[in-house]
C-alpha positions in Angstrom: 0.0 0.0 0.0 1.5 3.3 -1.0 1.3 6.8 0.5 -1.0 7.8 -2.3 -3.9 5.8 -0.9 -6.8 8.2 -0.3 -9.6 6.0 0.9 -9.4 2.9 3.1 -12.2 0.4 3.5 -12.7 -2.9 5.4 -13.9 -5.7 3.1 -15.2 -8.7 5.1 -16.6 -11.9 3.6 -18.3 -15.1 4.8 -16.7 -18.3 3.7 -19.1 -21.2 3.1 -21.0 -20.8 -0.2 -19.7 -17.2 -0.5 -16.0 -17.8 -1.3 -16.6 -21.6 -1.7 -19.2 -23.8 -3.4 -19.6 -26.2 -0.5 -20.7 -26.2 3.1 -17.9 -27.3 5.4 -20.3 -29.5 7.4 -21.2 -31.6 4.3 -17.6 -32.0 3.3 -16.5 -33.0 6.8 -19.4 -35.5 7.1 -18.4 -37.2 3.9 -14.8 -37.3 5.0 -15.4 -39.1 8.4 -18.2 -41.4 7.0 -21.3 -39.7 8.4 -24.2 -39.5 5.9 -24.7 -36.0 4.7 -28.4 -36.4 5.1 -27.7 -37.0 8.8 -25.8 -33.8 9.1 -28.6 -31.9 7.2 -31.3 -33.4 9.5 -29.4 -32.5 12.7 -28.3 -29.0 11.7 -31.8 -28.1 10.3 -33.4 -29.3 13.5 -31.2 -27.1 15.6 -31.8 -24.1 13.4 -35.5 -24.5 13.5 -35.5 -24.9 17.3 -33.1 -22.0 17.7 -30.8 -24.1 19.9 -27.7 -22.3 18.6 -27.0 -19.1 16.9 -27.5 -19.3 13.1 -24.4 -20.7 11.5 -23.1 -22.3 14.7 -24.8 -25.7 14.1 -21.6 -27.5 12.9 -19.6 -26.2 16.0 -22.4 -27.5 18.3 -22.4 -30.9 16.6 -18.6 -31.2 16.8 -18.7 -30.6 20.5 -21.9 -32.2 21.7 -23.0 -34.8 19.2 -21.6 -38.3 20.1 -21.2 -39.4 16.5 -19.3 -36.3 15.3 -17.3 -35.9 18.5 -16.0 -39.5 18.4 -15.0 -39.3 14.8 -13.7 -35.8 14.1 -10.2 -34.7 15.0 -8.3 -31.5 14.3 -6.5 -33.1 11.4 -9.8 -33.7 9.7 -10.6 -30.0 9.7 -7.4 -29.2 7.8 -8.2 -31.9 5.3 -11.6 -30.5 4.7 -10.1 -27.1 3.9 -7.7 -28.7 1.4 -10.6 -30.5 -0.3 -13.2 -27.8 -0.4 -14.0 -26.3 -3.8 -13.3 -22.5 -3.9 -14.8 -20.0 -6.3 -12.5 -18.7 -9.0 -10.1 -15.8 -8.7 -10.2 -15.3 -4.9 -6.4 -14.5 -5.0 -6.9 -11.9 -7.7 -9.8 -10.4 -5.8 -7.6 -10.1 -2.8 -4.8 -8.4 -4.9 -7.2 -6.0 -6.6 -8.8 -4.9 -3.3 -5.4 -4.5 -1.7 -3.7 -2.4 -4.4 -5.5 -2.6 -7.7 -8.0 0.2 -7.5 -6.3 3.6 -7.8 -7.0 5.8 -4.8 -8.5 3.0 -2.7 -7.4 0.2 -0.4 -9.6 -2.6 1.0 -8.4 -4.7 3.9 -9.6 -8.2 3.1 -10.9 -10.3 6.1 -12.9 -13.5 6.3 -15.5 -14.0 9.0 -17.2 -17.4 9.2 -18.8 -19.8 11.6 -16.8 -22.6 9.9 -13.9 -24.0 11.9 -10.9 -21.6 11.5 -8.7 -24.6 10.5 -10.9 -25.3 7.5 -10.8 -21.7 6.3 -7.1 -21.2 6.8 -6.3 -24.5 5.0 -8.6 -23.6 2.1 -7.2 -20.0 1.7 -3.6 -20.8 2.4 -1.4 -18.5 0.3 -4.4 -16.3 -0.6 -5.5 -14.6 2.7 -3.2 -14.2 5.6 -4.1 -16.4 8.6 -4.5 -13.4 10.9 -7.1 -12.0 8.6 -9.3 -15.1 9.0 -11.8 -15.3 11.9 -13.6 -18.6 12.3 -14.9 -20.8 15.1 -12.0 -21.7 17.3 -11.7 -24.9 19.4 -9.4 -26.1 22.1 -8.3 -29.7 21.6 -7.2 -32.6 23.8 -3.7 -34.1 23.3 -5.3 -36.7 20.9 -6.8 -34.0 18.7 -10.4 -34.4 20.0 -12.4 -31.2 20.4 -12.5 -30.2 24.0 -14.3 -26.9 24.0 -15.3 -23.9 21.9 -13.0 -20.9 22.5 -14.9 -18.5 20.1 -17.8 -19.0 17.7 -18.0 -16.5 14.9 -21.7 -17.0 14.3 -24.7 -14.8 14.7 -23.9 -11.8 16.9 -20.4 -13.2 17.1 -19.8 -12.1 13.5 -20.8 -8.5 14.3 -18.6 -8.5 17.4 -15.6 -9.8 15.4 -16.3 -7.2 12.7 -16.3 -4.4 15.3 -13.1 -5.7 16.7 -11.4 -5.6 13.3 -12.8 -2.2 12.5 -11.6 -0.7 15.8 -8.1 -2.2 15.3 -7.9 -0.8 11.8 -9.4 2.6 12.8 -11.8 2.5 9.9 -15.2 4.2 10.1 -18.4 2.2 10.0 -19.5 3.7 6.8 -16.3 2.3 5.2 -17.2 -1.3 5.8 -18.3 -3.7 3.1 -19.7 -7.1 4.1 -20.5 -10.1 1.8 -22.6 -13.1 2.8 -25.0 -15.7 1.6 -27.3 -17.0 4.3 -29.2 -16.7 7.5 -25.9 -16.7 9.6 -25.1 -13.3 8.0 -28.4 -11.6 8.9 -27.2 -10.1 12.2 -23.9 -8.7 10.8 -25.6 -7.3 7.7 -28.2 -5.5 9.7 -25.4 -4.2 11.9 -23.4 -2.9 8.9 -26.4 -1.3 7.2 -27.4 0.4 10.4 -24.0 2.1 10.6 -23.9 3.3 7.0 -21.8 0.4 5.6 -22.4 -1.5 2.4 -23.7 -5.1 2.2 -23.7 -7.6 -0.7 -25.6 -10.9 -0.9 -23.9 -13.7 -2.7 -27.2 -15.7 -3.0 -30.9 -15.2 -3.6 -31.7 -16.5 -0.1 -34.6 -14.4 1.3 -32.8 -14.1 4.6 -30.1 -11.9 3.1 -31.4 -10.7 -0.3 -34.0 -8.6 1.4 -31.4 -7.0 3.7 -28.3 -6.6 1.5 -27.9 -3.4 -0.5 -27.0 -5.5 -3.6 -27.1 -9.1 -4.7 -24.5 -10.6 -7.0 -24.7 -14.2 -8.2 -21.6 -15.7 -9.8 -19.2 -18.6 -9.7 -16.3 -16.1 -9.8 -15.3 -14.2 -6.7 -14.3 -11.2 -8.8 -18.0 -10.5 -9.4 -18.1 -9.0 -5.9 -16.2 -6.1 -7.3 -19.1 -5.0 -9.5 -21.2 -3.3 -6.8 -18.1 -2.0 -5.1 -16.8 -0.3 -8.3 -20.3 1.1 -8.9 -21.3 2.2 -5.5 -18.0 3.1 -3.8 -15.6 3.9 -6.7 -18.4 5.5 -8.7 -17.5 3.9 -12.1 -20.0 3.5 -14.9 -20.8 0.2 -16.6 -18.4 0.6 -19.6 -15.6 1.7 -17.2 -16.2 -1.4 -15.0 -15.9 -3.7 -18.0 -12.7 -1.9 -19.0 -11.4 -2.3 -15.5 -12.0 -6.1 -15.6 -10.3 -6.3 -19.0 -7.3 -4.5 -17.7 -6.9 -7.5 -15.2 -7.3 -10.1 -17.9 -11.0 -10.8 -17.3 -13.8 -10.4 -19.8 -17.3 -9.6 -18.6 -19.2 -12.2 -20.7 -22.7 -11.8 -19.1 -24.1 -9.1 -16.8 -27.8 -9.3 -16.3 -29.5 -7.1 -13.7 -32.8 -8.4 -12.4 -34.8 -7.1 -9.5 -36.4 -9.9 -7.5 -39.6 -9.3 -5.5 -40.5 -12.0 -2.9 -44.3 -12.0 -2.7 -46.6 -14.3 -0.7 -50.3 -13.8 -1.1 -53.2 -15.1 0.9 -57.0 -14.5 0.7 -58.3 -11.8 3.0 -61.4 -13.8 3.9 -59.4 -16.9 4.8 -60.7 -18.9 1.9 -58.4 -20.7 -0.6 -57.6 -18.7 -3.7 -58.7 -20.7 -6.8 -58.3 -20.0 -10.5 -61.4 -20.6 -12.4 -60.8 -22.4 -15.8 -62.0 -20.6 -18.9 -65.2 -21.9 -20.5 
């Protein structure tokens, strides 16, 4: 970062299904021989009963579920990270945010409820380990999970973001957060309330209705589009030119507004469509 940097921002992203295509819990279940449907059933049940903060289901299972606790060791978490499928161009996204936008610098951090070992192994050589905040465990001498030290889920994400923001001395209106699901709701509301900018990486109703923008792509660089528009104030042709200068061609760019609508009859009766005669 040079002395010419004029504007500094904090860019924070979720990991599972935001920077990756897979959920860490499913990959871990397959690795240790637990049916993925079993993981889905247990985690969905906890979410519906609000037993843990949204996103913290895997951490709870690893610590309290007999099947997961007896099978999973610290080494398995690193192995999951090495096997998880990442979205394209995360390294280039990191480089562009760091020094590729004239007059701007974005500090790249990852905040996720996934085990920190998974994220650090997956993003090794891309994002510095001290820029990754995930769920942290304490282990026994045999590698078994003993206790949770910190869970970056629900309000824990907002707390971690505030901690980073304070350490970097960046104003709340210079925070960008990207997420994809219900575990990101609290932190997105927190960022929006303080004038920051939120981006949804999925059409999930939990976040699409909250985020300022929604971007759907298999390429991590797509997250730059709303940043270049909203923060850097570039027009569409300039954005396409910017991508081309980094060796990337914008092949498709469709903008669609999605309205989530549920209708019910005011009189309590079932709505029916009468066939034409």
